[in-house]
C-alpha positions as CSV (number, residue, x, y, z in Angstrom):
1,X,-31.1,-36.2,-70.2
2,X,-28.2,-38.9,-69.6
3,X,-28.4,-42.1,-67.9
4,X,-25.9,-40.6,-64.6
5,X,-28.3,-38.0,-64.4
6,X,-31.5,-40.0,-64.8
7,X,-30.3,-42.1,-62.0
8,X,-29.3,-39.5,-59.5
9,X,-32.6,-38.1,-60.0
10,X,-34.1,-41.3,-59.1
11,X,-32.1,-41.7,-56.2
12,X,-33.1,-38.0,-55.0
13,X,-36.8,-39.1,-55.0
14,X,-36.1,-41.7,-53.2
15,X,-34.6,-40.0,-50.5
16,X,-37.4,-37.4,-50.5
17,X,-39.7,-40.4,-49.7
18,X,-37.8,-41.9,-47.0
19,X,-37.2,-38.3,-45.4
20,X,-40.7,-37.6,-45.8
21,X,-41.7,-40.6,-44.2
22,X,-39.2,-39.6,-41.2
23,X,-40.8,-36.3,-41.1
24,X,-44.3,-37.4,-40.8
25,X,-43.5,-40.1,-38.4
26,X,-41.7,-37.7,-36.2
27,X,-45.3,-36.5,-35.6
28,X,-47.0,-40.1,-35.6
29,X,-49.3,-39.4,-38.3
30,X,-49.8,-36.9,-41.4
31,X,-50.9,-36.1,-45.2
32,X,-48.6,-39.2,-46.3
33,X,-50.5,-39.9,-49.4
34,X,-50.6,-36.7,-51.2
35,X,-46.9,-35.9,-50.2
36,X,-45.9,-39.5,-51.8
37,X,-47.3,-39.0,-55.0
38,X,-45.3,-35.5,-55.2
39,X,-41.7,-36.8,-54.5
40,X,-40.6,-37.4,-58.5
41,X,-42.0,-34.3,-59.2
42,X,-39.3,-32.2,-56.3
43,X,-36.6,-34.3,-57.3
44,X,-36.4,-33.4,-61.0
45,X,-37.9,-29.8,-59.8
46,X,-35.5,-28.9,-57.1
47,X,-32.5,-31.6,-58.4
48,X,-32.8,-30.2,-62.0
49,X,-34.9,-27.5,-63.1
50,X,-35.4,-24.9,-60.9
51,X,-32.6,-22.3,-60.4
52,X,-32.2,-22.0,-56.8
53,X,-29.4,-21.5,-53.9
54,X,-30.0,-22.3,-50.8
55,X,-27.2,-20.9,-49.2
56,X,-29.3,-17.6,-50.2
57,X,-32.9,-18.6,-50.2
58,X,-34.7,-15.2,-50.9
59,X,-32.1,-14.7,-54.0
60,X,-34.1,-12.1,-56.1
61,X,-33.6,-14.1,-59.8
62,X,-34.6,-17.9,-58.5
63,X,-37.1,-19.5,-59.3
64,X,-40.4,-20.0,-57.2
65,X,-42.1,-22.7,-56.0
66,X,-45.6,-23.1,-54.6
67,X,-47.2,-25.8,-52.9
68,X,-50.5,-24.6,-53.4
69,X,-51.7,-28.5,-52.3
70,X,-50.0,-27.3,-48.6
71,X,-51.0,-30.3,-46.7
72,X,-48.4,-31.6,-48.4
73,X,-45.8,-29.8,-46.6
74,X,-43.8,-33.1,-45.0
75,X,-42.5,-33.6,-49.1
76,X,-41.6,-30.1,-48.8
77,X,-39.6,-30.2,-46.1
78,X,-37.9,-33.3,-47.3
79,X,-36.9,-31.7,-50.0
80,X,-35.7,-28.7,-48.7
81,X,-33.4,-30.6,-45.6
82,X,-32.4,-32.7,-48.4
83,X,-31.2,-29.9,-50.4
84,X,-29.3,-28.4,-47.4
85,X,-31.9,-25.2,-46.8
86,X,-31.6,-26.7,-42.8
87,X,-30.1,-29.4,-41.1
88,X,-32.8,-32.5,-42.2
89,X,-32.9,-33.5,-38.5
90,X,-34.8,-30.1,-37.7
91,X,-38.1,-30.9,-39.5
92,X,-38.6,-34.0,-37.2
93,X,-40.3,-31.9,-35.5
94,X,-43.5,-31.6,-37.5
95,X,-46.7,-29.8,-36.0
96,X,-45.1,-29.5,-32.7
97,X,-45.0,-26.7,-30.2
98,X,-42.8,-23.9,-31.2
99,X,-41.8,-26.0,-34.6
100,X,-40.4,-24.1,-37.9
101,X,-42.3,-26.8,-39.6
102,X,-46.3,-26.7,-39.4
103,X,-48.4,-28.9,-41.2
104,X,-49.0,-26.4,-43.9
105,X,-46.2,-24.9,-45.5
106,X,-45.4,-21.0,-43.8
107,X,-42.9,-18.9,-45.8
108,X,-42.3,-17.2,-42.0
109,X,-41.3,-20.0,-40.6
110,X,-39.6,-22.5,-42.6
111,X,-36.5,-21.5,-44.6
112,X,-37.0,-21.6,-48.6
113,X,-40.6,-22.0,-48.5
114,X,-41.5,-19.2,-51.0
115,X,-45.5,-18.4,-50.4
116,X,-47.4,-19.8,-47.2
117,X,-50.8,-22.0,-48.3
118,X,-52.9,-24.1,-46.4
119,X,-56.4,-22.9,-47.9
120,X,-56.9,-25.0,-50.7
121,X,-56.8,-22.4,-54.2
122,X,-55.5,-20.0,-52.7
123,X,-51.9,-21.1,-53.8
124,X,-52.5,-20.8,-57.0
125,X,-53.6,-17.3,-56.4
126,X,-50.7,-16.5,-54.9
127,X,-48.3,-18.2,-57.5
128,X,-50.1,-16.1,-60.3
129,X,-49.3,-12.8,-58.4
130,X,-45.3,-14.0,-58.0
131,X,-45.0,-14.7,-61.9
132,X,-46.8,-11.2,-62.8
133,X,-44.6,-9.5,-60.4
134,X,-41.8,-11.3,-61.7
135,X,-42.4,-10.1,-65.2
136,X,-43.1,-6.5,-64.1
137,X,-39.7,-6.5,-62.4
138,X,-37.9,-7.8,-65.7
139,X,-37.1,-10.9,-63.6
140,X,-35.6,-14.5,-65.1
141,X,-37.8,-15.9,-62.3
142,X,-40.0,-19.1,-63.6
143,X,-43.1,-19.8,-61.2
144,X,-44.2,-23.4,-60.5
145,X,-47.3,-24.4,-58.4
146,X,-48.8,-27.4,-57.5
147,X,-52.0,-28.1,-57.0
148,X,-54.5,-31.4,-56.3
149,X,-56.9,-32.8,-58.6
150,X,-59.2,-32.4,-55.4
151,X,-58.1,-28.9,-55.0
152,X,-59.3,-28.4,-58.3
153,X,-62.8,-28.5,-57.1
154,X,-62.3,-25.2,-55.8
155,X,-63.3,-22.2,-58.1
156,X,-60.6,-20.0,-57.1
157,X,-58.3,-22.3,-59.0
158,X,-60.1,-21.5,-62.4
159,X,-60.6,-18.1,-61.6
160,X,-56.7,-18.2,-61.2
161,X,-56.5,-20.0,-64.6
162,X,-58.6,-17.5,-66.6
163,X,-56.3,-14.8,-65.1
164,X,-53.4,-16.1,-65.9
165,X,-54.2,-16.8,-69.7
166,X,-55.3,-13.3,-70.2
167,X,-52.0,-11.9,-69.2
168,X,-50.2,-14.7,-70.9
169,X,-47.8,-15.9,-68.2
170,X,-45.6,-17.8,-69.7
171,X,-43.1,-17.9,-66.9
172,X,-46.0,-19.7,-64.7
173,X,-45.8,-23.7,-64.7
174,X,-48.8,-25.3,-62.9
175,X,-48.6,-29.3,-62.0
176,X,-51.7,-30.8,-61.3
177,X,-50.9,-34.2,-58.9
178,X,-53.8,-36.0,-60.9
179,X,-53.9,-39.0,-58.1
180,X,-57.7,-39.7,-58.3
181,X,-57.9,-39.6,-55.0
182,X,-59.3,-37.2,-52.3
183,X,-60.5,-36.9,-48.6
184,X,-63.8,-38.2,-49.0
185,X,-63.1,-40.6,-52.2
186,X,-62.3,-41.1,-55.5
187,X,-62.1,-37.6,-57.3
188,X,-64.6,-38.9,-60.3
189,X,-66.8,-39.7,-57.7
190,X,-66.7,-36.5,-55.6
191,X,-66.7,-33.8,-58.2
192,X,-66.0,-35.0,-61.8
193,X,-64.5,-32.6,-64.0
194,X,-65.7,-33.9,-67.1
195,X,-63.8,-34.4,-70.0
196,X,-60.7,-33.8,-67.9
197,X,-58.8,-31.1,-65.8
198,X,-56.3,-31.0,-69.0
199,X,-59.2,-30.2,-70.9
200,X,-60.8,-27.5,-68.7
201,X,-57.1,-26.0,-68.6
202,X,-57.0,-26.3,-72.6
203,X,-60.3,-24.6,-72.8
204,X,-59.0,-21.4,-70.4
205,X,-56.5,-21.3,-73.0
206,X,-53.2,-23.0,-71.0
207,X,-50.5,-25.2,-73.0
208,X,-51.4,-28.4,-71.3
209,X,-48.7,-31.5,-71.6
210,X,-50.0,-34.8,-70.2
211,X,-47.6,-36.8,-68.4
212,X,-48.6,-40.3,-68.8
213,X,-46.7,-41.3,-65.3
214,X,-46.0,-38.6,-63.4
215,X,-44.3,-40.4,-61.0
216,X,-41.4,-40.9,-63.7
217,X,-38.8,-38.4,-63.6
218,X,-37.7,-38.3,-66.9
219,X,-41.3,-38.0,-68.2
220,X,-41.6,-35.0,-66.0
221,X,-38.2,-33.6,-66.5
222,X,-39.0,-33.7,-70.4
223,X,-42.4,-31.9,-69.8
224,X,-40.7,-29.5,-67.6
225,X,-38.4,-28.7,-70.6
226,X,-41.0,-28.6,-73.0
227,X,-43.0,-25.9,-70.8
228,X,-40.0,-23.5,-70.8
229,X,-40.3,-23.4,-74.7
230,X,-44.0,-22.4,-74.4
231,X,-44.4,-18.4,-75.5
232,X,-47.2,-16.3,-75.0
233,X,-49.3,-18.7,-72.6
234,X,-49.2,-20.4,-69.1
235,X,-48.0,-24.3,-69.1
236,X,-50.2,-27.1,-67.0
237,X,-48.6,-30.3,-66.5
238,X,-51.5,-33.2,-65.7
239,X,-49.3,-35.3,-63.9
240,X,-50.7,-39.3,-63.5
241,X,-49.6,-40.2,-60.4
242,X,-50.7,-42.5,-57.2
243,X,-51.2,-41.3,-54.3
244,X,-49.1,-42.6,-51.4
245,X,-46.5,-43.8,-53.9
246,X,-43.6,-46.3,-52.5
247,X,-45.6,-46.2,-48.9
248,X,-45.7,-49.5,-46.9
249,X,-49.1,-49.4,-45.4
250,X,-50.6,-52.5,-43.6
251,X,-53.3,-52.2,-45.6
252,X,-54.0,-50.0,-48.9
253,X,-57.8,-48.2,-48.4
254,X,-59.2,-47.0,-51.6
255,X,-58.5,-43.2,-50.6
256,X,-55.5,-42.3,-48.5
257,X,-55.4,-38.9,-47.1
258,X,-53.8,-39.1,-43.7
259,X,-52.4,-42.3,-42.0
260,X,-49.4,-43.4,-39.9
261,X,-46.2,-45.0,-41.5
262,X,-45.0,-48.2,-40.5
263,X,-40.8,-48.2,-38.7
264,X,-40.3,-50.6,-41.1
265,X,-40.9,-49.4,-44.3
266,X,-38.5,-46.3,-42.9
267,X,-35.7,-48.8,-42.7
268,X,-35.2,-50.0,-46.3
269,X,-32.7,-48.7,-48.9
270,X,-34.4,-46.1,-50.7
271,X,-31.9,-46.1,-53.6
272,X,-32.8,-47.5,-56.9
273,X,-30.6,-50.3,-59.1
274,X,-27.8,-48.5,-61.1
275,X,-28.8,-48.5,-64.5
């Protein structure tokens, strides 16, 4: 990737973070941590990797994105708004009466959302169904699904992993937001994954790519390009992220799922220094 594109993606990720905070602040509270940790992956997917058309959101040959960790809706709304699916300001009605931007993503309400999610684990099954359906229709579409590391406590994730490997869904990529925290504490304390989530996906027959810094757009991009080259099996990216990355908090609790963003943190310029 050339330096100019790299800089553009870093700027896009910073803009997504800023708008994510504004979306959450419009309601006064929300799922800050799990939204902020995904900003860089969203920037790479929607800024470079995925084939999409904001003017034609239901384009049949588009790539699909499923936010299985649906409580991270604000980062999805920020990304789609910045890409021009709708005016960004319309997302400042998060979870308010008659809004098109509920706390969890809903395809029947929000333009650009491919599949409705909420109950953890179900987005994985939906993404697998989309990948299987697109392949059956000979479409070039790839399906990307984001799951949380805490979400991987759900048995439905592993039923899906077995199914996707068995049917050799190489048009499917799962991105694990491996930030080490979930609602009740550290993932390792709540429900340990033994040798690691990556090892489990590998055991189910997936191509696994460990991304050392899951908040680095260049590393994410390189991993996604590797995933495209893999044939005959689905790919899992383990994104080692920081929960609430770049979110200014009065204090940083051990685990951050819901919080109130400070307005002072939204007045700073989101743009990284030029390369």
